[in-house]
Backbone bond lengths (Angstrom), bond angles and torsions (degrees), N, CA, C in turn:
res aa  C-N    CA-C-N  psi(-1)  N-CA   C-N-CA  omega(-1)  CA-C   N-CA-C  phi
1 X - - - 1.459 - - 1.528 109.41 -
2 X 1.287 115.71 136.35 1.459 121.29 -178.62 1.529 110.99 -72.57
3 X 1.301 114.90 146.91 1.466 121.91 177.25 1.526 108.92 -110.10
4 X 1.317 115.56 176.31 1.465 119.13 175.63 1.529 110.25 -63.03
5 X 1.319 116.47 -32.92 1.465 119.91 176.86 1.531 109.97 -60.86
6 X 1.325 116.84 -45.33 1.467 120.99 177.61 1.528 110.42 -61.77
7 X 1.322 116.29 -41.21 1.465 120.69 179.24 1.529 110.35 -61.94
8 X 1.334 116.30 -43.36 1.469 119.49 178.30 1.527 111.72 -64.06
9 X 1.317 116.36 -39.84 1.471 119.44 177.68 1.527 110.30 -61.86
10 X 1.323 116.84 -38.93 1.465 120.84 177.40 1.524 110.74 -65.30
11 X 1.324 117.06 -40.00 1.463 120.84 178.77 1.527 109.97 -64.62
12 X 1.327 117.43 -41.36 1.467 119.90 176.39 1.529 109.58 -59.79
13 X 1.317 117.74 -39.84 1.471 121.16 177.53 1.526 111.23 -62.49
14 X 1.321 116.86 -41.79 1.471 120.90 178.02 1.523 111.08 -64.82
15 X 1.336 116.43 -44.05 1.465 120.58 179.06 1.529 111.23 -65.89
16 X 1.307 116.15 -35.67 1.464 121.90 176.63 1.530 109.76 -61.92
17 X 1.323 116.45 -47.97 1.469 120.87 179.19 1.523 110.88 -61.73
18 X 1.334 116.47 -42.34 1.464 120.91 177.26 1.524 110.10 -59.54
19 X 1.324 116.40 -45.96 1.460 122.06 -177.35 1.532 111.91 -63.51
20 X 1.312 116.50 -30.37 1.466 120.31 -179.86 1.532 112.28 -83.40
21 X 1.322 116.36 8.47 1.459 119.83 173.65 1.510 115.55 104.14
22 X 1.314 117.45 5.51 1.459 120.72 178.45 1.526 108.62 -89.53
23 X 1.306 115.91 73.03 1.453 122.28 -175.59 1.515 114.89 -62.54
24 X 1.324 117.62 -20.65 1.459 120.00 -179.54 1.530 112.20 -97.99
25 X 1.318 117.05 20.66 1.470 121.09 -178.86 1.528 111.58 -59.06
26 X 1.322 117.76 -30.69 1.467 121.20 -179.10 1.532 111.45 -59.99
27 X 1.337 117.33 -28.26 1.455 121.37 179.01 1.532 111.57 -68.04
28 X 1.320 116.87 -19.33 1.458 121.80 -175.84 1.530 112.90 -111.92
29 X 1.320 117.02 9.89 1.459 121.62 -176.20 1.522 112.38 -55.80
30 X 1.328 116.71 -48.16 1.472 120.24 -177.83 1.526 111.93 -58.08
31 X 1.320 116.52 -47.68 1.468 118.40 -177.75 1.522 112.26 -69.97
32 X 1.318 117.29 -33.70 1.470 120.30 177.76 1.524 110.31 -66.64
33 X 1.331 116.50 -44.55 1.456 120.26 178.79 1.525 110.97 -65.43
34 X 1.312 117.63 -38.81 1.459 121.38 177.65 1.530 110.31 -63.97
35 X 1.321 116.03 -41.97 1.467 120.63 178.27 1.531 111.24 -59.67
36 X 1.342 116.24 -35.35 1.463 121.50 179.70 1.526 112.04 -88.99
37 X 1.344 115.91 7.43 1.463 123.44 179.42 1.535 113.05 60.08
38 X 1.333 115.16 34.53 1.467 121.82 175.12 1.528 105.32 -94.32
39 X 1.340 115.91 109.48 1.461 120.39 -174.12 1.530 111.25 -132.02
40 X 1.319 114.43 168.17 1.467 123.89 172.57 1.526 112.48 54.74
41 X 1.347 117.08 -125.42 1.466 121.13 -176.41 1.524 111.66 -61.50
42 X 1.324 116.69 -37.64 1.468 119.49 -178.59 1.528 110.73 -70.57
43 X 1.317 116.49 -32.68 1.469 120.24 175.88 1.525 109.41 -65.80
44 X 1.323 116.30 -46.17 1.470 120.31 177.21 1.523 110.41 -59.05
45 X 1.335 116.24 -43.13 1.462 121.73 178.61 1.525 110.39 -60.41
46 X 1.337 117.09 -46.94 1.466 121.55 -178.91 1.529 111.09 -62.92
47 X 1.312 116.93 -44.21 1.468 120.37 -179.98 1.520 110.42 -64.78
48 X 1.321 116.92 -42.23 1.467 120.80 177.55 1.529 110.61 -59.75
49 X 1.328 116.40 -44.52 1.466 119.91 178.34 1.516 111.32 -63.28
50 X 1.324 116.81 -49.27 1.471 120.27 -177.81 1.529 110.85 -59.78
51 X 1.319 116.17 -49.04 1.468 119.79 -179.82 1.524 111.23 -64.74
52 X 1.328 116.75 -35.89 1.462 120.46 177.46 1.519 111.89 -64.17
53 X 1.324 116.27 -46.11 1.470 119.80 178.52 1.525 109.89 -61.09
54 X 1.325 116.81 -46.47 1.463 119.99 -178.00 1.525 111.20 -64.12
55 X 1.323 116.68 -34.74 1.461 120.72 178.69 1.520 113.49 -72.65
56 X 1.313 116.70 -24.91 1.472 122.01 -178.17 1.534 111.57 -119.65
57 X 1.323 117.29 23.92 1.462 120.49 -172.78 1.531 112.51 -60.16
58 X 1.325 117.01 -37.29 1.471 119.63 179.43 1.522 111.18 -65.36
59 X 1.323 117.49 -43.18 1.468 121.19 178.53 1.526 110.63 -65.29
60 X 1.324 116.38 -39.75 1.472 120.40 178.66 1.522 110.39 -64.89
61 X 1.323 116.23 -47.46 1.468 120.30 179.82 1.531 111.43 -61.61
62 X 1.318 116.19 -39.39 1.470 120.11 179.34 1.530 110.26 -63.28
63 X 1.327 116.75 -45.05 1.469 120.81 179.12 1.523 110.78 -62.48
64 X 1.316 116.83 -41.13 1.471 120.74 178.95 1.521 109.57 -64.23
65 X 1.325 116.50 -50.60 1.465 121.02 -178.22 1.524 111.91 -57.43
66 X 1.319 116.85 -39.79 1.465 120.86 -179.20 1.524 112.72 -64.97
67 X 1.329 117.35 -20.57 1.459 120.13 -175.46 1.526 113.67 -114.12
68 X 1.315 116.15 11.52 1.466 119.95 173.51 1.517 107.88 -84.57
69 X 1.297 116.40 118.82 1.463 120.25 179.79 1.519 108.41 -91.01
70 X 1.318 115.95 118.21 1.460 121.37 177.61 1.522 112.00 51.59
71 X 1.322 116.85 40.62 1.455 121.06 -178.96 1.516 108.06 -143.03
72 X 1.301 116.57 143.30 1.449 122.31 -179.57 1.530 109.51 -97.68
73 X 1.309 116.49 130.78 1.464 122.34 -178.64 1.528 111.44 -53.63
74 X 1.311 116.64 -41.06 1.467 120.88 -178.00 1.522 112.68 -68.49
75 X 1.327 117.62 -20.24 1.461 120.94 179.82 1.525 112.90 -86.73
76 X 1.315 116.68 -7.83 1.470 119.60 177.52 1.515 110.12 -62.77
77 X 1.318 116.37 144.93 1.457 119.99 172.90 1.518 109.43 -66.76
78 X 1.315 116.77 152.54 1.465 121.07 -176.76 1.526 112.08 -61.46
79 X 1.324 117.69 -37.06 1.469 120.73 178.51 1.527 110.09 -66.95
80 X 1.324 116.30 -45.23 1.468 120.02 179.25 1.529 110.59 -62.55
81 X 1.337 116.77 -42.48 1.467 120.30 179.85 1.535 109.77 -63.77
82 X 1.324 117.72 -43.81 1.472 121.16 179.82 1.528 110.97 -63.01
83 X 1.321 116.17 -43.41 1.468 120.44 179.82 1.521 110.73 -65.42
84 X 1.320 116.80 -43.44 1.467 120.61 178.73 1.526 111.17 -63.55
85 X 1.319 117.13 -40.22 1.471 119.78 179.68 1.525 110.94 -62.33
86 X 1.317 116.10 -46.16 1.464 119.32 179.72 1.524 110.80 -61.88
87 X 1.315 116.64 -49.48 1.465 119.85 -177.28 1.526 111.84 -67.19
88 X 1.327 117.29 -39.38 1.470 119.75 177.35 1.526 109.65 -60.73
89 X 1.320 116.55 -41.77 1.466 119.92 177.58 1.524 110.97 -59.32
90 X 1.323 116.62 -46.68 1.464 119.37 -178.62 1.522 111.96 -66.35
91 X 1.323 116.90 -37.92 1.471 119.83 178.31 1.522 110.44 -65.95
92 X 1.323 116.54 -45.24 1.461 121.06 -173.41 1.525 114.32 -80.52
93 X 1.334 117.21 -31.65 1.459 119.36 -169.12 1.530 115.62 -122.96
94 X 1.322 117.93 6.17 1.463 118.71 177.17 1.527 109.42 -123.18
95 X 1.296 115.22 170.25 1.461 121.45 179.58 1.522 111.95 -92.11
96 X 1.314 116.46 -1.39 1.458 121.36 -178.35 1.524 110.58 -64.84
97 X 1.324 115.99 142.01 1.459 121.72 178.91 1.531 109.95 -60.47
98 X 1.318 116.55 132.74 1.464 121.78 -177.84 1.521 112.63 -57.81
99 X 1.336 117.64 -35.45 1.461 120.50 -179.38 1.532 110.88 -62.44
100 X 1.326 116.83 -37.42 1.467 121.10 178.13 1.523 109.84 -66.76
101 X 1.320 116.17 -44.91 1.467 121.24 179.94 1.526 110.33 -61.26
102 X 1.317 116.50 -46.51 1.468 120.86 -178.95 1.520 110.39 -63.08
103 X 1.323 117.27 -43.61 1.464 120.61 178.56 1.530 111.19 -60.47
104 X 1.311 117.01 -44.48 1.467 121.01 178.35 1.530 110.64 -60.50
105 X 1.324 116.54 -44.45 1.466 120.51 -179.49 1.523 111.35 -63.43
106 X 1.311 116.97 -40.99 1.466 121.20 178.48 1.529 109.68 -63.68
107 X 1.324 117.68 -43.28 1.464 120.70 179.37 1.530 111.71 -64.65
108 X 1.315 116.93 -40.51 1.468 120.36 177.14 1.526 109.92 -63.49
109 X 1.314 115.87 -41.50 1.463 120.44 -179.57 1.525 111.36 -65.97
110 X 1.316 116.83 -35.00 1.469 119.49 176.33 1.522 110.28 -61.60
111 X 1.325 116.61 -35.77 1.463 120.93 -178.90 1.525 112.72 -75.67
112 X 1.332 116.71 -36.65 1.467 120.67 -172.26 1.529 114.89 -109.58
113 X 1.326 117.81 -29.30 1.461 121.23 -169.28 1.517 114.54 -92.11
114 X 1.315 114.30 -167.43 1.463 121.28 178.62 1.519 109.79 -86.25
115 X 1.311 116.64 175.97 1.458 121.54 -178.79 1.537 111.94 -63.36
116 X 1.333 116.77 -33.16 1.460 120.92 -178.83 1.532 113.21 -84.89
117 X 1.312 116.91 -14.86 1.466 120.87 -173.83 1.523 114.98 -60.26
118 X 1.334 120.54 -44.14 1.472 118.67 -177.11 1.528 113.70 -57.79
119 X 1.315 117.26 -42.83 1.467 120.44 179.89 1.532 110.59 -64.89
120 X 1.323 115.94 -42.10 1.465 121.48 178.82 1.525 110.65 -62.47
121 X 1.331 116.41 -49.16 1.466 121.97 -179.69 1.531 110.09 -59.53
122 X 1.327 116.13 -45.33 1.461 121.21 179.25 1.532 111.00 -57.79
123 X 1.315 116.93 -45.88 1.463 120.88 -178.39 1.519 113.10 -63.28
124 X 1.318 116.64 -46.12 1.472 120.75 -179.26 1.529 110.27 -64.58
125 X 1.326 116.55 -46.50 1.464 119.62 -177.91 1.521 112.49 -68.47
126 X 1.313 116.96 -35.44 1.463 120.10 176.00 1.524 110.34 -62.08
127 X 1.331 116.48 -41.03 1.469 120.46 178.27 1.517 111.18 -65.12
128 X 1.328 117.67 -41.05 1.469 120.92 177.70 1.528 110.02 -63.23
129 X 1.315 115.82 -43.33 1.461 121.31 179.71 1.525 112.15 -61.20
130 X 1.325 116.32 -46.30 1.464 120.60 179.65 1.524 110.68 -65.03
131 X 1.320 117.41 -37.31 1.456 121.61 -179.65 1.528 110.74 -68.13
132 X 1.319 116.76 -32.93 1.461 121.28 179.39 1.517 111.23 -64.72
133 X 1.324 115.37 -36.54 1.470 120.52 -176.95 1.496 108.71 -70.94
């Protein structure tokens, strides 16, 4: 059975595909989630997250850009950008505790990103979280 962690990983995959130029990825969300065995409540959760990020993508990107130290947003890897967008959305627009969101993002980055990515992701998201308060 899929967990919220699995749902978030699927959302990062969708955001990654979108970022790589697949602008019509939303048309295939159901089949992608089904392929990853994301169903029922977790499917609803994943769709809500994906649609939320896409609806607030400019605000998420702005928050990320403001907290990149000596780094250019466009130079971010697609996986890191997708993970940051999802986590920034959850920090800024959900009631979930920021520590939980940051931990989830770090774990996703460990699975998909480079060796240095988790520390980088943690730092950016921690700064966004502190700025929100």
